[in-house]
C-alpha positions as CSV (number, residue, x, y, z in Angstrom):
1,M,-0.4,0.2,-0.1
2,T,1.5,4.1,-1.1
3,T,1.7,5.6,2.1
4,Q,1.9,9.8,2.2
5,A,5.5,9.6,2.0
6,E,6.4,7.2,-1.0
7,P,6.8,8.3,-4.6
8,R,4.3,7.6,-7.1
9,T,4.4,7.3,-10.2
10,I,3.3,10.6,-12.6
11,N,3.1,11.8,-16.1
12,L,4.9,15.3,-16.2
13,I,1.6,17.9,-16.4
14,Q,0.7,15.8,-13.0
15,A,3.6,16.3,-11.3
16,V,3.6,20.4,-12.9
17,T,-0.3,20.3,-11.0
18,E,0.9,19.3,-7.9
19,A,3.9,21.7,-7.7
20,L,1.4,24.4,-9.0
21,A,-1.3,22.9,-5.9
22,E,1.1,22.7,-3.5
23,E,2.7,26.2,-3.6
24,L,-1.2,27.7,-3.6
25,E,-1.5,25.4,-0.1
26,R,2.1,27.0,1.1
27,D,2.1,29.9,0.7
28,E,-0.8,32.7,0.4
29,R,0.7,35.1,-2.0
30,V,0.9,32.7,-4.9
31,V,-1.5,33.0,-7.2
32,L,-2.2,31.5,-10.3
33,F,-3.0,33.4,-13.6
34,G,-3.8,33.4,-17.6
35,E,-6.1,32.3,-20.2
36,D,-9.0,29.6,-19.6
37,V,-6.3,28.3,-15.9
38,G,-9.7,28.4,-13.7
39,A,-13.2,26.3,-14.8
40,R,-11.5,24.9,-17.9
41,G,-8.0,24.3,-15.9
42,G,-6.0,25.3,-19.0
43,V,-5.1,24.0,-23.3
44,F,-3.3,20.9,-21.2
45,M,-5.7,21.3,-18.3
46,A,-2.3,21.7,-16.1
47,T,-4.9,23.9,-14.1
48,A,-7.5,21.5,-13.7
49,G,-9.5,21.5,-10.7
50,L,-7.0,24.7,-8.8
51,Q,-9.5,27.6,-9.5
52,E,-11.9,25.0,-7.7
53,R,-9.8,24.3,-4.6
54,F,-8.4,28.1,-4.4
55,G,-11.1,30.4,-5.1
56,K,-11.3,32.4,-8.4
57,K,-9.1,35.2,-6.6
58,R,-6.3,33.0,-6.7
59,V,-6.6,30.9,-9.8
60,F,-8.6,33.6,-11.9
61,D,-8.8,33.7,-16.4
62,T,-7.4,36.8,-17.8
63,P,-8.4,38.4,-21.1
64,L,-6.3,36.9,-24.6
65,A,-3.8,39.8,-23.3
66,E,-0.6,38.8,-22.8
67,G,1.3,42.5,-22.3
68,S,-1.6,42.8,-19.8
69,I,-0.9,39.3,-18.0
70,V,3.0,39.8,-18.0
71,G,2.5,43.2,-16.8
72,A,0.0,42.2,-14.2
73,A,2.6,39.8,-13.0
74,V,5.2,42.0,-12.4
75,G,3.2,44.6,-10.7
76,M,2.3,41.6,-8.5
77,A,5.5,40.7,-8.0
78,V,6.6,43.7,-7.1
79,R,4.2,44.8,-4.1
80,G,5.3,41.9,-2.4
81,M,2.3,38.4,-4.3
82,R,4.1,35.7,-6.0
83,P,2.6,35.5,-9.4
84,I,2.5,32.4,-11.2
85,A,1.3,33.6,-14.9
86,E,0.5,30.6,-17.8
87,I,1.3,31.9,-21.5
88,Q,-0.7,29.2,-23.8
89,F,1.9,29.2,-25.5
90,A,5.4,30.0,-25.8
91,D,5.1,31.4,-29.2
92,Y,2.6,33.6,-27.9
93,I,4.2,35.4,-25.5
94,G,5.7,38.5,-27.7
95,P,2.8,40.8,-26.7
96,G,4.2,40.6,-22.7
97,F,8.2,40.5,-24.0
98,D,9.2,44.4,-23.9
99,Q,7.4,44.1,-20.2
100,L,10.4,41.3,-19.2
101,L,12.8,42.8,-21.0
102,S,12.2,47.2,-20.1
103,Q,10.7,45.7,-16.6
104,A,10.9,42.4,-14.9
105,A,14.3,41.5,-15.7
106,K,15.5,45.0,-14.4
107,I,14.0,45.7,-11.3
108,R,16.8,44.2,-8.7
109,Y,19.5,46.0,-10.7
110,R,17.1,49.3,-10.8
111,S,16.8,49.6,-7.5
112,G,19.7,48.5,-6.1
113,G,18.1,45.9,-4.8
114,Q,15.6,47.6,-2.3
115,F,13.0,45.8,-5.1
116,T,13.0,42.2,-6.5
117,A,10.1,41.1,-8.8
118,P,9.5,37.0,-7.6
119,L,7.2,35.7,-11.0
120,V,7.2,32.7,-12.7
121,I,6.2,32.9,-16.6
122,R,4.8,28.5,-17.0
123,T,4.4,28.0,-20.4
124,P,4.3,25.3,-23.2
125,S,7.1,25.1,-25.6
126,G,8.6,23.2,-28.5
127,G,7.3,20.7,-31.4
128,G,6.0,16.7,-31.5
129,V,2.6,17.7,-31.7
130,K,1.5,19.1,-35.0
131,G,1.2,22.6,-34.2
132,G,2.4,24.0,-37.0
133,H,4.0,27.5,-36.6
134,H,2.5,29.1,-33.7
135,H,2.8,26.6,-31.6
136,S,5.2,24.3,-31.8
137,Q,8.6,27.2,-31.1
138,S,11.2,26.9,-29.3
139,P,11.9,30.6,-27.9
140,E,14.5,29.6,-25.1
141,A,17.0,31.8,-26.3
142,Y,15.4,35.3,-26.3
143,Y,15.1,34.8,-23.1
144,C,18.5,33.6,-22.0
145,H,19.9,37.0,-23.4
146,M,18.0,38.9,-20.8
147,A,20.3,39.3,-18.1
148,G,17.9,39.0,-14.7
149,I,16.0,36.4,-15.9
150,K,16.3,33.1,-14.8
151,V,15.2,29.6,-17.6
152,V,14.0,27.0,-16.8
153,M,13.1,23.6,-19.2
154,P,12.4,20.1,-17.5
155,S,12.2,17.0,-18.9
156,T,11.2,14.5,-16.6
157,P,8.0,14.6,-13.6
158,Y,10.5,14.7,-10.8
159,D,12.7,17.6,-12.3
160,A,9.4,19.7,-13.0
161,K,7.7,19.5,-9.7
162,G,10.8,20.1,-8.1
163,L,12.3,22.9,-10.5
164,L,8.7,24.4,-10.3
165,K,8.8,24.8,-6.6
166,A,12.2,26.0,-6.7
167,A,10.9,28.6,-9.7
168,V,7.7,29.7,-7.4
169,R,10.0,30.2,-4.4
170,S,12.8,31.7,-5.9
171,D,13.2,35.9,-5.5
172,D,14.3,36.3,-9.6
173,P,12.2,36.2,-12.5
174,V,11.6,32.8,-14.2
175,M,11.0,31.6,-17.5
176,F,9.1,27.6,-16.5
177,F,9.1,26.6,-19.7
178,E,7.4,23.1,-20.1
179,P,7.7,20.8,-23.4
180,K,4.5,20.0,-24.0
181,R,5.6,17.0,-26.5
182,L,6.2,15.4,-23.3
183,Y,3.4,16.4,-21.1
184,R,2.1,12.7,-20.6
185,A,4.7,10.8,-22.7
186,A,7.0,11.6,-19.4
187,K,6.7,9.4,-17.1
188,G,8.3,8.6,-13.5
189,E,8.7,8.6,-9.8
190,V,7.7,11.7,-7.6
191,P,8.0,12.2,-3.9
192,S,4.8,13.2,-1.7
193,H,6.9,15.0,0.6
194,D,7.9,18.7,-0.3
195,Y,11.1,19.3,-2.1
196,T,12.7,21.2,-4.6
197,V,15.4,20.8,-7.7
198,E,18.0,24.2,-7.7
199,I,17.7,25.6,-10.2
200,G,21.1,26.1,-11.7
201,K,22.2,22.5,-11.3
202,A,22.5,19.5,-14.5
203,A,21.8,15.9,-14.1
204,I,23.9,12.8,-15.5
205,R,20.8,10.7,-16.8
206,R,23.8,8.0,-17.7
207,E,27.4,7.8,-17.3
208,G,29.9,7.5,-19.9
209,S,33.9,7.7,-21.4
210,D,34.1,8.1,-25.1
211,L,31.5,10.9,-25.7
212,S,29.3,13.6,-23.8
213,L,25.6,14.2,-25.6
214,I,24.2,17.2,-23.3
215,G,20.3,18.2,-24.3
216,Y,17.0,20.2,-22.3
217,G,13.6,20.0,-22.8
218,G,11.8,17.7,-25.6
219,V,14.7,16.2,-27.0
220,M,15.9,13.8,-23.7
221,P,14.1,11.0,-24.8
222,D,16.2,11.4,-28.5
223,L,19.5,11.4,-27.0
224,E,18.2,8.4,-24.5
225,K,17.4,6.4,-28.0
226,A,20.6,7.9,-29.8
227,A,23.0,6.6,-26.2
228,D,21.8,3.0,-26.4
229,A,21.9,2.6,-30.1
230,L,25.5,3.9,-30.2
231,A,25.9,1.3,-26.5
232,A,24.9,-1.4,-29.0
233,E,27.5,-1.0,-30.9
234,G,30.1,-0.6,-27.9
235,V,30.1,3.5,-27.7
236,S,29.9,4.7,-24.1
237,V,28.0,7.6,-24.4
238,E,27.5,10.2,-20.9
239,V,23.9,11.8,-21.4
240,I,23.7,15.4,-19.1
241,D,19.7,16.8,-19.5
242,L,20.9,20.6,-18.4
243,R,17.5,21.2,-17.1
244,S,17.9,24.7,-16.2
245,L,19.8,27.5,-18.7
246,V,20.2,30.8,-16.8
247,P,22.0,29.4,-14.7
248,W,23.7,26.5,-16.4
249,D,25.8,24.4,-15.0
250,R,29.4,24.7,-16.2
251,P,31.4,22.3,-14.1
252,L,29.5,19.7,-14.6
253,V,29.4,20.3,-18.9
254,L,33.2,20.6,-18.3
255,Q,34.4,18.4,-16.3
256,S,32.5,15.7,-18.6
257,V,33.8,17.0,-21.8
258,E,37.2,16.7,-20.0
259,K,36.3,13.6,-19.4
260,T,35.3,12.5,-22.2
261,G,37.3,13.9,-25.0
262,R,34.0,15.0,-27.6
263,A,30.3,16.6,-27.3
264,V,27.5,16.5,-29.1
265,L,25.2,19.7,-27.8
266,V,21.7,19.0,-28.7
267,S,18.1,21.0,-28.7
268,E,15.1,21.5,-30.7
269,A,15.3,25.3,-31.5
270,P,16.5,26.1,-34.8
271,R,20.5,26.9,-35.4
272,M,21.2,30.3,-35.7
273,A,21.8,32.0,-32.7
274,N,20.8,29.3,-30.5
275,F,21.3,28.7,-26.8
276,M,24.1,25.9,-27.2
277,G,26.3,28.6,-29.0
278,E,27.0,29.5,-25.8
279,V,27.9,26.0,-24.3
280,A,29.7,25.6,-27.0
281,Y,32.1,28.4,-26.6
282,T,32.6,27.9,-23.7
283,I,33.3,24.5,-24.1
284,Q,35.9,25.5,-26.3
285,N,37.1,27.8,-24.5
286,E,37.4,26.2,-21.3
287,V,38.5,23.0,-22.1
288,F,39.8,23.1,-25.7
289,D,42.9,20.6,-25.0
290,S,41.7,17.9,-24.2
291,L,39.1,17.7,-27.2
292,S,39.8,14.5,-29.5
293,A,36.6,16.6,-31.8
294,P,35.1,20.1,-32.7
295,V,31.8,20.0,-30.5
296,G,28.8,19.1,-32.8
297,Q,25.9,20.6,-32.6
298,V,21.8,19.2,-33.4
299,A,19.4,21.6,-33.2
300,G,16.4,22.8,-35.5
301,F,16.6,24.5,-38.3
302,D,16.3,27.6,-39.5
303,T,12.8,28.0,-40.8
304,P,8.8,28.5,-39.7
305,Y,8.2,25.4,-37.7
306,P,6.1,23.6,-40.3
307,Y,2.8,21.8,-39.5
308,I,3.1,18.4,-41.0
309,Q,6.6,17.6,-41.3
310,D,7.1,17.9,-37.2
311,K,9.6,14.5,-37.2
312,I,11.9,15.9,-39.9
313,Y,12.5,19.0,-38.2
314,L,13.3,18.0,-34.7
315,P,16.7,17.0,-34.0
316,G,15.6,13.5,-33.2
317,A,17.9,10.0,-32.5
318,N,19.3,9.2,-36.5
319,R,21.1,13.1,-36.7
320,I,21.9,12.7,-33.1
321,V,23.7,9.4,-33.7
322,A,24.7,10.8,-37.0
323,A,26.3,13.4,-35.5
324,C,28.3,11.9,-32.4
325,V,29.3,9.3,-34.8
326,K,31.1,11.8,-36.7
327,A,33.2,13.5,-33.5
328,L,33.3,9.2,-33.4
329,N,35.4,9.3,-36.7
330,Y,37.2,12.6,-36.4
């Protein structure tokens, strides 16, 4: 019989819902709002049942106005609340971009630490659901460029719950990207008790000695498939999940690449100005003498996201294996 302290196997969206409920219960300053998050429970049902449980003053719907949603979150945060704002799809954040760049990211600095903006922007991100060019993009790199904002993207239920709880408790604004194709596909054990996962710490999903395979978010199952395929050929692959992009775990990544001598970086965002370019630069700048091959990269394409060919657009295990073989044969 399962006790309250024992972990349960749940999916990623259930982990998100649990984290939201527990933080609403823990801290009366926490409020949750966005388009259709109330009675409907959101497009993906991440907030299902929360308005009924916590009331319309703490979980409520907003107009279809992302600028107003983000602006309200900034104002609430500065006044001492802990707002969690849901943007229905990551592609839609544009109208609230200025509020994030000019206000949320700058408040602590411009006030000399007198004010902070402890808000969380939750949003489904990435492709794999045939959503087309307005419902499938991976815009995380835009926000990595905003000094003052943390950027997080989990890939497992355990991390989704622990990182979201850590984000709500952070005194800095956090962009929390949720890979929508893993909402119900990713399942794992999650504790019932209260816990957090530290923002800025990567996870080694499997240890290896021949090559470091590094990714985050929705691509992680493909990294595991690629590592399995290479293991069948006798190649030992170390799989690293960044989990957090700002800050990102430089020491763990560099230690891994120093050990293996090869690195392949994977994300589904377009290659141009991809966040993984920063990781590649850091590897080549810090541990260049340890490299046995150039740093490889597998990414999306520099095109609008296609409606039908999302399996071609996404990195996929085959493209990842090909990049790894190229590095191994260099």
